[in-house]
N, C-alpha and C positions, 0 to 999 in steps of 0.2 A: 419893640424889644422882646415882649412876651411872645409875639407871633414868631419871631425867629427862633426862639428857644423851642417852642412848640413844634415848629418844622423840623428842627434838628432831632428832637426826641422821637418824632414820628418816623423820621428816616432811620434812626438807629433801631427803633422797634421793628421796622419792616425788614431791615438787614438781618437782625437776630432771628426773627420769625422764619425768614427764607432759609437761612442757615440750618435752623432747627429742622425744618421740613426736609431739606436736602439730606441731613444726617439720618433722619428717620427712613427716607426713601432708600438711601444708600445702604443702610443696614438691612432693610427688608429685601432689596434686590440681591445683596450679597448672600443673605440667608437662604433665599429661594433659589439662587443659582447652585449653592452648595447642596441644597436638598434635591434639586432637579439632577445634578450630577450623580449623586448617590442612588437616587431612584433609578436613573437610566443604567447605571452600572449594575444594579441589582437585577433589573429586567434583562439586560444583556447576559448576565451570568446564568440566569434561569433558562433562557432560550439556549445557551450553549450547552448547559448540562443536559437539556432534552434533545440535544443534536438537531436543533432547528436553526441551521447555520445561516440561512438567509435573514431571519429576524434578528439572530444574535449579531450578525455583521452590521445591520441597520442601527442597532443601539450602541454597539461599540463605536461606530462612526460618530454618532451623536455625542457620545461621551468625549471622544477625541476633540470634537468641535468646541466642547466646553473646557478644553485644556487638561483633561484627565490624562494622566501618564503614569505607567508602571510597567514593569517587565512582564507581569501576568497579563495585563490588559493587552499589550502588543502581541504576546504570544497567542492568546485566545482569539484576537482579532485576526491575526495571520492564519491561524488554523481554520477559522470560519471562511475566510477568503479562499484558502487553498481548497477546501472542500467545494467551494462554488466554482472552481476553475479559474479564479482571478489570480493567476500566478504572479504577475508583476507587483500587484499591490501586496499580496502575501509576503513576498520577498522584502518589500519596503518595510513592513511592520516588523518582520522578524529581525531585520537589520537594526531597527530602532530599539528593539529589546536587547539586542547584542551591545549597542552603544551604552544602554543603561547598566548592563552587567556583562562585561567582556571576559570575566573570569569563569563564567559558567559554560562548560563544554556544550551543554544542550542548546545553547543559543546559536552556536556555530552549526550544530547538527540541524537545527530547524531551518536555517538559511539554505544549507546543503541539500536537505531533502526537498525544499521547495524548488529549488534550481533543477534538481533531478526530475521531479515531476513535470516541470515546465519543459525541459529538454525532451522528455519522453513523449509529451503531447505534441511537440513541433519538430521532433527529430533533429534537435540542434546539438551538433558536436561541441560547439563553443560553450553552450550552457552546461553540458556534462562535464566538461573540464573545469569550469567555474565552480561547479558543485564540489568537485574532488578537492579544490583548495580549501574550501570552508570545512570539509569533512576531515581533512588531514589535521587542521587546527583542533577540531573536536577530539580526535584521536590522541593528539599530542597532550591536550589538557587532561584527558581521561583515558589512560592506556587500557582500561578495562571496558571501554565502549565497544563491545562486539558489533553493535549496529552500525558504527561508523566504518569498521573494516568491511562489513557486508555491502554497504551502499557504495563505498569507494570501488569495490570489485565490480558491482552492477554498472556503475558510471563507465568504467573502462571497457567492460564487455559490450556495452551499448555502442561504444565508439569503434568497436573492432580491435581494441587494444587488449587482447586475451593475455599476452605476456605481462603486461603491467598489472592486470588483475591477479595473475598467479603470484607475482612479486609480493602483493599485499596479503594474500591468503597464506603464503609461506611464512611472512612476518608474524601473522597471527598464530600460526602453529608453533613458531620458535618462541613466542612470548609465554607459551605454556599457561595461558590464562583462560583458554577457551576449549571447546570440544574439538579435538583434532579430527574426529571422524567427519564432522560436518565440513570442515575446511578441505580435507582430502577430497570429499565428495565434490565440492565446488570447483576444485582444481581439475578433477575429472570432467566436469561440465565444460570448462574452457577448452579442453583438448577435444571434447565432442563437438563443440561449436566450430572447431577448425577442421573437423573430419579426421582427426588423428585418433582413431578408435583404439588402437593397441595401447597408446599412452593413456587414453582416458580409462581404459580397463584397468591398468596397473594402479591408478589412483583409487578407482572404486574398490578395488581389492584391499587397498591399504585402509580404506574407510571401514570396510567389513571387519578386517583383522583388529582394528583399533576399537571398534565397538560392535560386538556380535548382535546387539539388539537394534542396529541402525537399519531399519527395514528398507529405506529408500535405496541404500547402497546395493542391496541384493537385486532390486529391480533395474538399477543402473548397469550392473554387471550383466544381467540378463540381456538388456538392450544391446550392449556392446558385442555380446556373443552372437546376437541376431545379425548385427552389422558385419560381423566376421564370418557369417554363414555356418555357425555352430549351433544348430537348433537344439541338440540334446542338452548342452550346457545352459542354454537360455531357459529351457523348460525347468531344468533342475534348480536354477537360481530363483525363478518365479515361484516355485513350490517352496523353496526355502523361506522366501519372504512371507508366504502365507503362514508358515509354521512359526515364525517370528511374531507376526501380528496378523491374526485372522480377520481383523476388522479394517485392514488397510486395503482400499478398493483397487489400486493400480495393478497388482500382480494378477488378480482375477481377469481384468480387462486385457492384460498382455497375453495371458494364456488363451483367452477366448479368441483373440486376433490370430494366434498361431494356429489354433485348432480350426478356425474358419478358413484360414488360407490353405490348410492341408486337407480340406474337405472332411474333417471330423466334426460334423455339425452337431451331433448329440452332446459331445464334450463341450463344444462351444456354448451350447444352450445352457448346460449346467454351470458353467463359470459365470456367464451373464446373469443368471438367476441369483447366484451368490452375491454378485456385485450389486444387484439392485436391491438386495435385502440391506445392504450397507447404505446405498444412496439411490432411491428410486428415481431420482432426477438426473442421473448420469446420462447425458445425450449419446455418448459413445457406446455404453452398454446396451442402451435401448436400440440403438441402430444396429449393432452386431447381432443382437438377439433377433431382431426383425429380419435381417438378411439370412440368418441361420434358419429361421422358420420358413423363409421363402424357399431356400434350397431343399428343405424337407417336405415342401409341397403343402404347408400349412398356412394358407392365405389369410384366414381370419387373424390368427395370431401375428402373422407378419405385419398386416396393416395396422393392427393395434399398437404394436411396439414401434413401428416406423412413425406413426402419428405422434406417439408420445416423444420420440427423439426429435421431431419437428418442433413441438412445443418447448422442448428443452434447448432448441437452438441449433439443431444439427442440419446443415445445408445439404449434405449428401442424401439425407432421408427425404428432403423436399424433392430433389431430382428423381429419386427412386420411385416415390409415390406418383409423381406426374407421369413417369414412363409406364406405370401401371394403370394410368387413366383414373387415378383416385382424385376426386375434387377436394381440394383443401380449403375451400371457402367455408 
């Protein structure tokens, strides 16, 4: 009898002890999992802040494996993946952020932007149009989202749907929420892309009239006059652009091209040197300067600037130096 009681007590003791051990182990594991998740998220956030996107993505992935979930986590993970060129996975996590917070217009924008980048990388018309659908939702949730209008326009233009892009740019102008000059300029760009230079010119002129300090519009007007064979008006508008903003490099390069094509090489050199004071690494300015010096018989300077153009990525300079017998190794 006493033996049976003893056996029962022993069994109860063992059961209680085992349960107690499991409780301790469970508490320990749960605590450490929580700690590990927080530590991993902290590391991921640190790498993300330092723009070390590969490491950030690794740690965000570990956090997700531990069932971490938040809009910020999915956004940051998606952004890291996007920077690494992993478009499909980036879209997936931006969509998860959207599911968690469907009322935030930025979540639609993130998906649309990722689809736009994927479409650009693979020249996918279908992806461009998918991007538009998300971007339109972003715009509808936030009518002040200028970036949504801009990206919708780019998507349509990338598909060859310039008229659709113009429709959205005109809607942006009618909303009276944004810079009209910028959108007039963009409408001009759509006509330029279609080779409709007179119509492009009229919208670039509207951009100038709407904002006299909008330097890009002066350059675009100059470009259109060149297309329409009106060199004098082109020169005039490039010079006006410089008066508006003397630190804007494009009009100097445009003037240099005109002077170089007209055999006015000293004027071309002067414009290129001014351009290079703004940006010494302009491949185009270095190339035109090198070619101008070549025309002036100054081989040493010619080779110097053509080599710099090569370093800056100018393919024409590579061909020119090879034709001159210059070793580029």
